[in-house]
Backbone as JSON, one array per atom type, in Angstrom:
{
  "sequence": "MMFVGSVIFSALSYFLNGFIVLYMWSWFVVPIFPGVPKLMIAQAIGLNIIVSFMTKRIDFRKVVKEAEEDEDHYHMRFKTWFSSTFYSLLVFGVAWIVSLMV",
  "N": [[-17.68, 15.68, -2.47], [-16.97, 13.52, -1.11], [-15.67, 11.84, -2.98], [-13.47, 13.45, -3.54], [-11.91, 13.18, -1.26], [-11.59, 10.34, -1.18], [-10.03, 10.11, -3.26], [-7.75, 11.47, -2.65], [-6.98, 9.97, -0.2], [-6.37, 7.79, -1.41], [-4.23, 8.47, -2.96], [-2.32, 9.12, -0.93], [-1.9, 6.62, 0.1], [-0.79, 5.2, -1.98], [1.74, 6.49, -2.16], [2.73, 6.06, 0.31], [2.93, 3.32, 0.49], [4.54, 3.02, -1.84], [6.73, 4.28, -0.98], [7.48, 2.47, 1.12], [8.05, 0.19, -0.62], [10.3, 1.19, -1.81], [12.12, 1.27, 0.1], [12.34, -1.33, 0.78], [13.14, -2.8, -1.5], [16.0, -1.56, -1.84], [16.85, -2.67, 0.61], [16.54, -5.54, 0.28], [16.63, -6.54, -2.57], [18.54, -5.21, -4.04], [21.02, -5.93, -2.7], [21.01, -8.56, -3.16], [21.22, -8.86, -5.9], [23.68, -7.76, -7.39], [23.83, -5.98, -9.82], [21.46, -4.61, -10.06], [19.83, -1.66, -10.05], [19.29, 0.89, -7.63], [15.93, 2.08, -6.69], [14.17, 4.96, -7.35], [11.91, 7.3, -6.01], [9.6, 7.81, -7.47], [9.6, 5.64, -9.35], [9.37, 3.46, -7.5], [6.9, 3.91, -6.55], [5.24, 3.7, -8.96], [6.0, 1.02, -9.52], [4.82, -0.07, -7.34], [1.98, 0.52, -7.76], [1.77, -0.95, -10.33], [1.98, -3.75, -9.51], [0.12, -3.82, -7.31], [-2.07, -3.73, -8.93], [-2.15, -5.76, -10.59], [-2.43, -7.79, -8.87], [-4.52, -7.32, -6.98], [-7.54, -8.12, -5.54], [-11.13, -7.8, -5.54], [-13.8, -8.37, -3.34], [-16.62, -8.09, -4.29], [-19.36, -8.77, -2.99], [-18.84, -8.6, -0.42], [-18.31, -5.87, -0.16], [-20.65, -4.84, -0.96], [-22.54, -5.69, 0.84], [-21.39, -4.55, 3.38], [-21.69, -1.99, 2.68], [-24.43, -1.66, 2.61], [-25.13, -2.34, 5.38], [-23.8, -0.39, 6.72], [-24.63, 2.83, 7.4], [-23.05, 4.96, 7.4], [-20.92, 6.02, 5.41], [-18.61, 7.47, 5.28], [-17.31, 6.74, 7.75], [-17.01, 4.12, 7.16], [-15.22, 4.14, 4.95], [-13.04, 5.37, 6.29], [-12.27, 3.49, 7.93], [-11.5, 1.46, 6.26], [-9.38, 2.89, 5.03], [-7.73, 3.36, 7.27], [-7.34, 0.39, 7.92], [-5.78, -0.31, 5.82], [-3.5, 1.24, 5.97], [-2.46, 0.64, 8.23], [-1.65, -1.87, 8.0], [0.11, -1.72, 5.92], [2.22, -0.26, 7.32], [2.81, -2.13, 9.35], [3.71, -4.17, 7.62], [5.84, -2.98, 6.65], [7.44, -2.47, 9.09], [8.07, -4.99, 9.86], [9.65, -5.77, 7.55], [11.86, -4.03, 7.84], [12.92, -5.08, 10.31], [13.61, -7.79, 9.45], [15.5, -6.65, 7.53], [17.66, -5.9, 9.15], [18.67, -8.36, 9.79], [19.91, -9.41, 7.71]],
  "CA": [[-16.66, 15.94, -1.56], [-16.48, 12.22, -0.78], [-14.79, 11.53, -4.02], [-12.1, 14.1, -3.53], [-11.41, 12.42, -0.15], [-11.21, 9.12, -1.63], [-8.79, 10.26, -4.31], [-6.76, 12.36, -1.76], [-6.63, 8.88, 0.76], [-5.66, 6.67, -2.3], [-2.85, 9.0, -3.35], [-1.65, 9.04, 0.28], [-1.74, 5.19, 0.28], [0.21, 4.75, -3.04], [2.74, 7.18, -1.94], [3.13, 5.3, 1.54], [3.54, 2.08, -0.08], [5.77, 3.42, -2.64], [7.92, 4.65, 0.13], [7.77, 1.2, 1.6], [8.88, -0.72, -1.83], [11.54, 1.59, -2.23], [13.23, 0.85, 1.11], [12.37, -2.85, 0.74], [13.98, -2.85, -2.66], [17.02, -1.46, -1.26], [17.28, -3.77, 1.64], [16.63, -7.12, -0.29], [16.95, -6.84, -3.93], [19.97, -4.61, -4.53], [22.12, -6.55, -2.08], [21.2, -10.1, -3.56], [21.4, -8.97, -7.39], [24.47, -6.49, -7.6], [23.8, -5.26, -10.95], [20.19, -4.04, -10.08], [19.98, -0.11, -9.53], [18.15, 1.45, -6.57], [14.78, 2.68, -7.27], [13.58, 6.44, -7.11], [10.59, 7.29, -5.42], [8.45, 7.74, -8.71], [9.61, 4.28, -9.92], [8.86, 2.57, -6.59], [5.18, 4.14, -6.66], [4.95, 2.94, -10.32], [6.1, -0.55, -9.45], [3.6, -0.6, -6.41], [0.72, 0.57, -8.88], [1.57, -2.09, -11.28], [1.92, -4.73, -8.74], [-1.29, -3.87, -6.83], [-3.11, -3.66, -9.91], [-2.08, -7.15, -11.22], [-2.7, -8.68, -7.76], [-5.62, -6.92, -6.16], [-8.89, -8.96, -5.73], [-12.01, -7.21, -4.66], [-14.99, -9.07, -2.93], [-17.89, -7.17, -4.34], [-20.42, -9.07, -2.36], [-18.51, -8.17, 0.75], [-18.29, -4.6, -0.21], [-22.03, -4.31, -0.97], [-23.01, -6.12, 2.21], [-20.97, -3.54, 4.15], [-22.36, -0.63, 2.47], [-25.84, -1.91, 3.16], [-24.99, -2.36, 6.6], [-23.25, 0.85, 7.38], [-25.09, 4.02, 6.83], [-22.07, 5.97, 7.53], [-19.64, 5.7, 4.29], [-17.2, 8.16, 5.79], [-16.79, 5.69, 8.72], [-16.71, 2.95, 6.49], [-13.94, 4.54, 4.14], [-11.92, 5.88, 7.23], [-11.99, 2.31, 8.62], [-10.67, 0.8, 5.13], [-8.06, 3.49, 4.79], [-7.04, 3.12, 8.43], [-6.71, -0.77, 8.04], [-4.73, -0.67, 4.9], [-2.37, 2.12, 6.5], [-1.89, -0.02, 9.43], [-1.08, -3.23, 7.37], [1.36, -1.18, 5.35], [3.1, 0.01, 8.26], [3.28, -3.43, 9.85], [4.76, -5.06, 6.88], [7.23, -2.13, 6.66], [8.32, -2.74, 10.31], [8.51, -6.33, 9.86], [10.78, -5.75, 6.66], [12.71, -3.34, 8.53], [13.43, -5.92, 11.23], [14.3, -8.66, 8.73], [16.57, -6.16, 6.94], [18.69, -5.67, 10.27], [19.3, -9.58, 10.28], [20.39, -9.7, 6.6]],
  "C": [[-16.02, 14.53, -1.03], [-15.51, 11.7, -1.83], [-13.42, 12.03, -4.11], [-11.15, 13.4, -2.22], [-10.95, 11.07, -0.6], [-9.93, 8.96, -2.45], [-7.62, 10.66, -3.49], [-6.08, 10.79, -0.62], [-5.97, 7.88, -0.19], [-4.38, 7.12, -2.72], [-1.96, 8.9, -2.23], [-1.02, 7.29, 0.56], [-0.89, 4.72, -0.72], [1.56, 5.26, -2.75], [3.53, 6.6, -0.69], [3.7, 4.04, 1.12], [4.45, 2.07, -1.05], [6.95, 3.57, -2.02], [8.45, 3.1, 0.64], [8.48, 0.2, 0.63], [10.02, 0.08, -1.88], [12.86, 1.29, -1.11], [13.34, -0.75, 1.11], [13.27, -3.21, -0.31], [15.38, -2.83, -2.48], [17.63, -2.38, -0.32], [17.44, -5.1, 0.99], [16.95, -7.2, -1.63], [18.2, -6.32, -4.46], [21.17, -5.39, -3.8], [22.27, -7.96, -2.67], [21.53, -9.92, -5.12], [22.27, -7.52, -7.47], [24.38, -5.59, -8.57], [22.5, -4.28, -10.8], [20.32, -2.63, -9.58], [19.0, -0.07, -8.12], [17.1, 2.05, -7.18], [14.75, 4.22, -6.79], [12.35, 6.28, -6.58], [9.38, 7.21, -6.36], [8.33, 6.4, -9.26], [9.14, 3.29, -8.89], [7.27, 2.92, -6.51], [4.71, 3.69, -7.86], [4.79, 1.52, -10.05], [4.88, -1.04, -8.36], [2.22, -0.53, -7.03], [0.59, -0.47, -9.52], [1.32, -3.31, -10.65], [0.55, -4.91, -7.95], [-2.29, -4.08, -7.87], [-3.24, -5.09, -10.54], [-2.5, -8.25, -9.89], [-3.93, -8.33, -6.89], [-6.94, -7.72, -6.48], [-9.82, -8.25, -4.73], [-13.25, -8.12, -4.39], [-16.02, -8.36, -3.02], [-19.12, -7.59, -3.51], [-20.16, -8.7, -1.13], [-18.76, -6.58, 0.96], [-19.92, -4.08, -0.16], [-22.83, -4.64, 0.43], [-22.55, -5.05, 3.05], [-21.75, -2.26, 3.97], [-23.99, -0.48, 2.89], [-26.04, -1.74, 4.67], [-24.8, -1.08, 7.4], [-23.77, 1.95, 6.7], [-23.98, 4.96, 6.6], [-20.8, 5.77, 6.67], [-18.49, 6.27, 4.72], [-16.53, 7.16, 6.78], [-16.31, 4.58, 8.16], [-15.24, 3.16, 5.49], [-12.72, 4.76, 4.87], [-11.38, 4.31, 7.62], [-11.08, 1.5, 7.61], [-9.26, 1.48, 5.01], [-7.05, 3.13, 5.83], [-6.28, 1.61, 8.31], [-5.45, -1.1, 7.03], [-3.44, 0.21, 5.29], [-1.78, 1.31, 7.41], [-1.03, -1.23, 8.91], [0.08, -2.9, 6.66], [2.57, -0.96, 6.19], [3.75, -1.2, 9.09], [4.11, -4.09, 9.05], [6.03, -4.14, 6.68], [8.29, -2.35, 7.9], [8.85, -4.0, 10.23], [9.81, -6.46, 8.83], [12.23, -5.13, 7.22], [13.71, -4.29, 9.44], [14.29, -7.13, 10.65], [15.58, -7.88, 8.0], [17.84, -5.99, 7.75], [19.28, -7.19, 10.28], [20.14, -10.19, 8.92], [22.05, -9.21, 6.61]]
}
């Protein structure tokens, strides 16, 4: 059951981040480079997956330490998911404000 929850949260995270990439692309890349087409949601999700795959760094020492200290794995997973979602929405909000200034 924990694996299914992780897969669902990951899928939701990729969809949310893809949605943010879609809008940020339209706000910043398309106006600067007129020949560049707008992205569709599937393309934005794919671009997000590629970039996150190439740039993600995992500190396994920190993960193991937190797992040993925290007996409630659901709480740890929820905390991780919540913090990444909050960060994504914060970046989206800042990008939206910047797009209003462009």
